[in-house]
C-alpha positions as CSV (number, residue, x, y, z in Angstrom):
1,M,98.8,106.6,92.3
2,G,99.3,109.1,95.1
3,A,97.8,110.1,98.4
4,N,94.2,109.5,97.3
5,T,94.9,105.8,97.0
6,K,95.7,105.5,100.7
7,V,92.7,107.7,101.6
8,Y,90.2,105.6,99.6
9,D,91.7,102.4,101.0
10,E,91.0,103.7,104.5
11,L,87.4,105.0,103.8
12,A,86.3,102.1,101.5
13,E,84.2,100.3,104.1
14,S,82.4,103.3,105.3
15,W,81.8,104.5,101.8
16,Y,80.4,101.1,100.8
17,H,77.8,101.3,103.6
18,L,76.8,105.0,103.2
19,R,76.9,105.4,99.4
20,H,75.2,102.1,98.4
21,Y,73.4,103.4,95.3
22,T,74.4,105.7,92.5
23,R,73.4,109.4,92.6
24,F,73.2,109.3,88.8
25,R,70.6,106.6,88.4
26,R,68.4,108.6,86.0
27,E,71.3,109.5,83.8
28,L,72.9,106.1,83.8
29,E,69.6,104.3,83.1
30,A,69.0,106.6,80.1
31,L,72.5,105.7,78.8
32,A,71.9,102.0,79.2
33,E,68.8,102.4,77.1
34,R,70.6,104.5,74.6
35,W,73.7,102.2,74.3
36,Q,71.8,98.9,74.4
37,G,74.9,96.7,75.1
38,G,78.6,96.3,74.5
39,R,81.9,96.4,76.4
40,L,81.7,99.1,79.1
41,L,84.5,100.5,81.2
42,N,83.8,102.2,84.6
43,I,86.8,104.4,85.4
44,G,87.0,105.1,89.1
45,C,84.4,102.5,89.8
46,G,84.7,102.6,93.6
47,H,82.6,99.9,95.2
48,G,80.5,99.5,92.1
49,P,77.0,101.1,92.3
50,D,77.3,102.9,88.9
51,F,77.4,99.4,87.3
52,L,73.8,98.6,88.2
53,P,71.9,100.1,85.2
54,F,74.2,98.2,82.9
55,Q,74.3,94.8,84.6
56,D,72.1,92.9,82.2
57,A,73.2,93.8,78.6
58,F,76.9,94.9,78.9
59,G,80.3,93.3,79.4
60,L,81.5,95.2,82.5
61,Y,85.0,96.3,83.4
62,G,85.9,98.4,86.4
63,L,89.1,100.3,87.2
64,D,90.1,101.9,90.5
65,I,93.2,103.2,92.2
66,S,92.1,101.6,95.5
67,G,92.5,97.9,96.2
68,E,90.1,98.1,99.1
69,M,87.4,99.8,97.0
70,L,87.8,96.9,94.5
71,R,87.4,94.4,97.3
72,F,84.1,96.0,98.2
73,A,83.2,96.2,94.5
74,R,83.4,92.4,94.4
75,K,81.2,92.2,97.4
76,Y,78.7,94.6,95.9
77,A,78.7,92.7,92.6
78,D,78.1,89.4,94.4
79,K,75.2,91.0,96.3
80,F,73.5,92.2,93.1
81,R,74.5,89.2,91.0
82,F,76.6,90.6,88.2
83,S,80.3,89.9,87.3
84,P,82.5,92.8,86.4
85,A,86.2,92.3,85.6
86,L,87.9,94.5,88.2
87,V,91.4,96.0,87.6
88,L,93.7,98.0,90.0
89,G,95.0,100.9,88.0
90,D,95.2,104.6,87.2
91,A,93.2,106.6,84.7
92,V,96.4,108.4,83.7
93,S,97.8,105.1,82.3
94,L,95.0,102.7,81.5
95,P,96.0,99.0,81.4
96,F,93.9,98.3,78.3
97,R,94.5,98.0,74.6
98,D,93.6,100.6,72.0
99,S,89.8,100.7,71.1
100,S,89.0,98.1,73.8
101,F,85.6,99.6,74.8
102,D,82.4,100.6,73.2
103,F,81.4,102.8,76.1
104,V,83.0,104.4,79.2
105,I,81.5,106.0,82.3
106,A,83.6,108.0,84.8
107,V,81.6,109.3,87.7
108,A,83.4,111.7,90.0
109,A,86.8,110.3,89.0
110,Y,88.9,112.8,86.9
111,H,88.7,115.6,89.5
112,H,90.8,113.5,91.9
113,I,93.8,113.5,89.6
114,R,96.5,115.9,90.6
115,G,98.2,118.1,88.0
116,G,96.8,119.6,84.8
117,E,99.0,117.6,82.5
118,N,98.0,114.3,84.3
119,R,94.3,115.2,83.8
120,R,94.9,115.9,80.1
121,Q,96.8,112.7,79.8
122,A,93.9,110.8,81.4
123,F,91.6,112.2,78.7
124,R,94.0,111.1,76.0
125,E,94.0,107.6,77.6
126,L,90.2,107.6,77.5
127,W,90.3,108.5,73.8
128,R,92.8,105.7,73.2
129,V,90.8,102.9,74.8
130,L,87.4,104.0,73.4
131,R,86.6,102.6,69.9
132,P,85.8,105.0,67.1
133,G,82.1,105.9,67.4
134,G,82.1,105.1,71.1
135,E,80.7,107.4,73.8
136,A,81.7,108.3,77.3
137,F,79.8,109.8,80.2
138,I,81.9,112.0,82.6
139,T,81.0,113.8,85.8
140,V,83.1,116.0,88.0
141,W,82.4,118.2,90.9
142,N,82.0,122.0,90.6
143,L,81.9,123.2,94.2
144,R,81.1,126.8,95.3
145,R,84.4,127.0,97.1
146,G,86.0,126.9,93.6
147,L,85.5,130.7,93.6
148,F,88.3,130.9,96.0
149,S,90.5,127.8,95.3
150,R,90.9,125.5,92.3
151,E,92.3,122.7,94.5
152,V,90.6,121.6,97.7
153,L,90.8,118.8,100.3
154,V,87.3,117.4,101.0
155,P,86.9,115.8,104.4
156,W,85.4,112.3,105.2
157,R,84.9,111.1,108.7
158,T,85.5,107.4,109.5
159,G,86.8,105.4,112.4
160,G,87.1,108.4,114.6
161,K,89.3,110.4,112.3
162,T,89.0,112.7,109.3
163,L,90.4,111.8,106.0
164,H,90.9,114.3,103.2
165,R,90.4,113.6,99.5
166,Y,92.1,115.8,96.9
167,V,89.7,117.4,94.4
168,Y,90.5,119.7,91.5
169,V,87.5,122.1,91.0
170,Y,86.6,122.2,87.3
171,R,84.6,124.9,85.6
172,P,82.2,123.8,82.8
173,G,84.1,125.6,80.0
174,E,87.4,124.3,81.1
175,L,86.4,120.6,81.2
176,R,84.7,121.0,77.8
177,K,87.9,122.5,76.3
178,E,90.1,119.7,77.7
179,L,87.9,117.0,76.3
180,Q,87.8,118.7,72.9
181,G,91.6,119.0,73.1
182,A,91.8,115.2,73.5
183,G,89.7,114.9,70.3
184,F,86.2,114.3,71.6
185,R,83.0,115.7,70.2
186,I,80.7,117.0,72.9
187,L,77.2,115.5,72.6
188,S,75.7,117.2,75.7
189,Q,76.7,119.1,78.8
190,R,74.8,119.9,82.0
191,P,74.7,122.5,83.2
192,R,74.9,124.5,80.0
193,L,77.5,127.2,80.0
194,S,76.3,130.4,81.7
195,L,78.0,133.5,83.0
196,L,75.0,134.1,85.3
197,R,75.0,130.7,87.1
198,P,78.7,129.6,87.2
199,F,78.4,127.2,90.2
200,Y,76.8,123.8,90.2
201,R,77.2,120.7,92.3
202,N,78.1,118.5,89.3
203,I,79.2,119.0,85.7
204,T,78.2,116.1,83.4
205,L,79.2,115.6,79.8
206,L,78.4,113.0,77.2
207,V,81.2,112.8,74.6
208,A,81.9,110.8,71.5
209,K,85.1,109.6,69.7
210,P,84.4,110.4,66.0
211,A,84.1,107.3,63.9
């Protein structure tokens, strides 16, 4: 699972206390209303805040590379009274059967995967575990520093030391192309592709596996 596993194990507690609620509440609440219910996988679930909009009507499954993050995800779930199935694993090789899930969310997960072929394999794995007709919501970072470097180490201060998380800086057209290459149909993308405004904090896509 690589260096990011160790980093997230070390920062899990501080992350839990600082990032207690999802930054994508509006988008995820809209998806919960759109999807209504079903089996939902949260790839890179961290300590679990992205589950909250789905807690009432969905069967929840979470996967993360960090055992410590999953420990705090259990604490978070107990606090908010929902019961996800939590699995230690890697998006590049998902430990689930084909067509296991109706819906998938992956918030700020895929940009942590090192290597272009590994990222493309992770999208093929997403395709594999999603049922025909199912949909997935994906976000990645698109930092301004990407103008100078496609791979960056993003710092996080905790316990008197600085930890560095690997991030691959996607561009909107590149992410779209990789998802289409895995077989997905693009339902929406924000921001829309633009030559005049190439840099945004987050790229978000809603994709579907054709029925």
